[in-house]
C-alpha positions in Angstrom: 73.9 -23.1 15.2 72.8 -26.6 14.4 75.3 -28.4 12.2 74.6 -30.8 9.4 76.0 -34.3 9.7 79.0 -34.4 7.3 81.0 -37.3 6.2 84.6 -36.2 6.6 87.5 -38.3 5.5 90.1 -39.1 8.1 92.9 -40.1 5.6 95.4 -37.6 4.2 94.0 -37.3 0.6 95.6 -34.0 -0.4 97.4 -33.2 -3.7 100.5 -32.1 -1.7 102.6 -33.9 1.0 101.9 -33.5 4.7 104.1 -31.2 6.6 105.8 -32.4 9.8 105.9 -28.8 11.0 102.1 -28.4 11.6 99.3 -30.2 13.3 96.3 -31.0 11.0 92.7 -31.6 12.0 89.2 -31.4 10.5 86.8 -28.7 11.7 83.3 -27.5 10.8 81.4 -24.3 11.1 78.0 -23.0 10.0 77.3 -20.0 7.7 74.3 -17.7 8.2 72.3 -19.8 5.7 72.6 -22.8 8.0 75.0 -24.6 5.7 77.8 -26.5 7.5 81.2 -26.0 6.0 84.0 -28.5 6.2 87.6 -27.3 6.7 91.1 -28.5 7.2 92.8 -26.7 10.1 96.6 -26.3 10.2 98.3 -25.2 13.4 102.0 -24.6 13.9 103.5 -27.4 16.1 104.3 -26.3 19.6 102.7 -22.9 19.1 101.7 -21.1 22.2 99.1 -18.5 23.0 96.7 -16.8 20.5 97.9 -16.7 16.9 97.2 -14.6 13.8 94.9 -16.6 11.5 94.1 -16.9 7.8 91.1 -18.5 6.1 91.8 -19.8 2.6 89.6 -20.9 -0.3 89.8 -21.6 -4.0 90.1 -22.0 -6.9 86.6 -21.8 -8.2 85.5 -25.4 -8.7 88.4 -26.9 -6.6 88.4 -28.4 -3.2 90.4 -27.7 0.0 92.6 -30.7 -0.7 94.1 -28.9 -3.7 95.6 -25.4 -3.8 93.8 -23.9 -0.8 95.2 -26.6 1.5 98.7 -26.0 0.1 98.5 -22.3 0.9 97.0 -23.0 4.3 99.6 -25.6 5.3 102.5 -23.4 4.1 101.3 -20.4 5.9 100.8 -22.5 9.1 104.5 -23.5 8.8 105.2 -19.8 9.0 103.3 -19.3 12.3 99.7 -18.7 11.3 96.7 -20.8 12.4 94.9 -21.5 9.1 91.8 -23.1 7.7 91.2 -24.2 4.2 87.5 -24.8 3.6 85.2 -26.2 1.0 82.5 -23.7 -0.2 78.8 -24.4 0.2 77.4 -27.2 -2.0 80.8 -28.6 -2.9 83.5 -31.0 -1.5 82.9 -32.2 2.0 80.7 -29.2 2.9 77.0 -29.3 3.2 74.2 -27.7 1.3 71.6 -29.1 -1.2 71.4 -29.1 -4.1 75.0 -29.8 -5.0 77.3 -27.9 -7.3 75.7 -24.5 -7.2 77.5 -21.2 -6.7 76.3 -17.9 -5.5 78.1 -14.5 -5.2 76.2 -13.9 -1.9 76.4 -17.4 -0.3 80.1 -17.8 -1.3 81.0 -14.4 0.1 79.2 -15.5 3.3 81.3 -18.6 3.3 84.4 -16.5 3.8 82.6 -14.4 6.5 81.6 -17.6 8.3 85.2 -18.7 8.3 86.1 -15.4 9.9 83.3 -16.0 12.5 84.9 -19.4 13.3 88.4 -17.9 13.6 87.2 -14.9 15.6 85.8 -17.3 18.3 88.6 -19.8 18.2 90.4 -20.1 21.6 93.8 -20.1 19.8 93.2 -17.1 17.6 93.7 -13.4 18.2 90.4 -12.0 16.8 92.1 -8.8 15.8 94.6 -10.6 13.6 92.6 -12.4 10.9 93.3 -12.4 7.2 91.9 -14.3 4.1 93.4 -15.7 0.9 91.3 -16.3 -2.2 92.7 -18.2 -5.2 91.4 -17.9 -8.8 87.6 -17.2 -8.7 87.8 -17.0 -4.9 90.2 -14.2 -5.3 87.4 -11.9 -6.5 85.1 -13.3 -3.7 87.8 -12.6 -1.1 88.0 -8.9 -2.3 84.2 -8.8 -2.0 84.3 -10.3 1.5 87.0 -7.7 2.5 84.7 -4.9 1.3 81.9 -6.3 3.5 83.7 -7.7 6.6 85.5 -5.1 8.7 87.1 -7.8 10.8 89.3 -8.8 7.9 92.7 -7.1 8.4 94.5 -8.3 5.3 93.5 -10.0 2.0 95.5 -11.8 -0.7 93.9 -12.5 -4.0 96.1 -14.9 -6.0 95.7 -15.5 -9.7 92.3 -14.0 -9.4 89.2 -14.2 -11.5 86.2 -11.8 -11.3 83.5 -14.4 -11.7 80.8 -11.9 -12.4 82.8 -10.3 -15.2 83.7 -13.6 -16.9 80.1 -14.9 -16.7 78.6 -11.7 -18.0 81.3 -10.8 -20.6 83.0 -14.1 -21.5 86.7 -14.7 -21.5 88.7 -11.6 -22.5 85.4 -9.7 -22.7 84.7 -11.4 -26.0 80.9 -11.6 -25.3 80.5 -8.2 -23.8 77.2 -7.2 -25.5 73.6 -7.1 -24.6 72.8 -9.5 -27.3 75.4 -12.1 -26.2 74.2 -11.8 -22.6 70.6 -12.2 -23.6 71.4 -15.5 -25.4 73.2 -16.9 -22.4 70.4 -15.9 -20.0 67.8 -17.4 -22.4 69.7 -20.6 -22.6 70.0 -20.9 -18.8 66.3 -20.1 -18.4 65.5 -23.0 -20.8 67.9 -25.2 -18.9 66.1 -24.5 -15.6 62.9 -26.0 -17.1 64.7 -28.9 -18.6 66.3 -29.7 -15.2 62.9 -29.6 -13.5 61.4 -31.9 -16.1 64.3 -34.3 -15.8 64.2 -34.2 -12.0 67.9 -33.5 -11.8 70.4 -30.8 -12.6 72.5 -31.2 -15.7 76.3 -31.0 -15.1 78.1 -28.4 -17.1 81.2 -30.5 -17.4 84.6 -29.9 -15.8 87.9 -29.3 -17.6 87.6 -30.8 -21.1 88.9 -34.4 -21.4 90.4 -35.6 -23.7 92.2 -32.4 -24.5 91.5 -31.2 -28.1 94.5 -30.7 -30.3 93.5 -27.1 -31.0 92.7 -26.3 -27.4 93.8 -22.7 -26.4 96.7 -22.4 -24.0 94.5 -21.6 -20.9 92.5 -24.8 -21.4 95.8 -26.7 -21.7 96.9 -25.0 -18.5 93.8 -26.1 -16.6 94.0 -29.6 -18.0 97.6 -29.9 -16.9 96.6 -29.2 -13.3 93.1 -30.6 -12.8 93.2 -33.7 -15.1 96.7 -35.0 -14.2 98.3 -36.5 -11.1 99.6 -33.0 -10.4 96.3 -31.7 -9.1 93.5 -34.2 -9.8 91.1 -34.8 -6.8 88.1 -37.1 -6.8 85.9 -34.4 -5.2 87.0 -31.5 -7.3 84.4 -30.2 -9.7 86.9 -29.1 -12.2 88.6 -32.5 -12.2 85.3 -34.2 -12.8 81.8 -33.2 -13.9 82.0 -29.5 -13.1 79.3 -27.1 -11.8 75.7 -27.5 -12.9 74.9 -25.8 -16.2 72.9 -23.2 -14.2 75.2 -23.3 -11.2 76.7 -19.9 -11.8 73.6 -18.2 -13.2 73.3 -15.4 -10.6 76.9 -14.2 -11.3 75.6 -12.8 -14.6 74.3 -9.5 -13.0 76.1 -9.3 -9.6 79.2 -7.1 -9.9 81.1 -8.3 -6.8 83.9 -5.7 -7.0 81.7 -2.7 -7.0 82.7 -1.4 -3.6 86.4 -2.5 -3.6 87.5 1.1 -3.5 86.1 1.4 0.0 88.2 -1.4 1.5 90.2 0.2 4.3 92.2 -3.0 5.2 95.3 -4.2 3.3 94.9 -6.0 0.0 97.6 -7.8 -2.1 96.8 -9.0 -5.6 99.3 -11.5 -6.9 99.2 -12.6 -10.6 101.3 -14.4 -13.0 102.6 -12.0 -15.7 101.9 -14.6 -18.4 98.5 -15.8 -17.0 95.5 -15.6 -19.4 93.7 -14.2 -16.4 96.1 -11.4 -15.6 93.8 -8.7 -16.9 91.4 -9.5 -14.0 94.1 -8.8 -11.4 95.3 -5.6 -13.1 91.8 -4.2 -13.6 90.7 -5.2 -10.0 93.7 -3.3 -8.6 93.1 -0.3 -10.8 89.4 -0.2 -9.8 90.3 -0.6 -6.1 92.7 2.3 -6.1 91.0 4.7 -8.4 89.5 7.7 -6.4 90.1 5.7 -3.2 91.2 7.2 0.1 92.8 3.9 1.1 95.6 3.2 -1.4 98.7 3.1 0.9 98.0 -0.6 1.8 97.1 -1.9 -1.6 99.5 -3.7 -3.9 99.7 -5.5 -7.2 102.5 -8.0 -7.5 103.2 -9.6 -11.0 105.2 -12.8 -11.0 107.5 -12.8 -14.1 107.0 -15.7 -16.5 104.2 -17.3 -14.4 101.0 -18.6 -15.9 97.6 -19.0 -14.2 98.1 -22.4 -12.6 101.7 -21.7 -11.5 100.1 -19.9 -8.6 98.0 -23.0 -7.8 101.0 -25.2 -6.7 104.1 -23.3 -7.8 104.2 -24.9 -11.3 107.4 -26.7 -10.5 109.2 -23.4 -10.3 108.3 -22.1 -6.9 106.1 -19.4 -8.5 104.0 -18.8 -5.3 105.7 -15.9 -3.4 105.2 -17.3 0.1 107.9 -15.1 1.5 106.0 -12.1 0.2 102.7 -13.4 1.6 104.4 -14.0 5.0 105.8 -10.5 5.2 102.4 -9.0 4.0 100.4 -10.9 6.7 103.0 -10.3 9.3 102.9 -6.6 8.7 99.2 -6.1 8.6 98.2 -8.7 11.2 100.7 -7.3 13.7 
């Protein structure tokens, strides 16, 4: 597959410190739409032979230099070859126009990462897992439902992006009338963008933070808009997705066939996260009337909020020991 020419930074520009236990390099691979994706590869130092591997992505609107890279580097310290990649149209990855999302293309991004790992000369192709964070948690479950090569999946602090787009936060806009108004507004925006000759940005995390902002907005601000997690290429840290960037999520239920996933799935959520209902409901849907429940698990982290599972929240909230034992077991 012909690759686009990407401009990849050579400096360490992550939101987390570089580990001396792994070797880091930049890699690229192409998805089935011809879009070249950029990734950070992490390999355990002095590793020998073919290794179990994990592809990591998320959160939705973040870049690989943020949470995904932290997860990837930490799992590499534990013996896995990992890649953290930027989705199509974002970060250092290719694709025009910029800042668009698609339930199909973004699921394909995960599958393209599995392609890359399956053909990697240092990877055992029968030992590949994926980690999706936030909105990419739902997409990881969708990828696991489609990609039989995926042996184990972790969805951390997950969102179902189709549900939140169609129903609003906490299902507060779950009506035909509310959906119609949102769809009509996006259709009008399409014409405005064409007339303007450019796509209007939707805006990232609100800044300055309003005094009456709800907690989940404050939670996002504390990560994306401060030194804790800000990154210059992150959509959430800056101008956000295009206004119509997530339009097709409105009527694409990505978790429809999750009950048919035969491989292992671990859903990890903060008990106090505003998004916890996504994880609980996804687990319930995945296990209801399913023949494949023995390798499915929901793990709730006491006291943790949504972004605590981005970087630990200063309290080591990410259960890396659990992730290690989960992947070790199911990629054995």
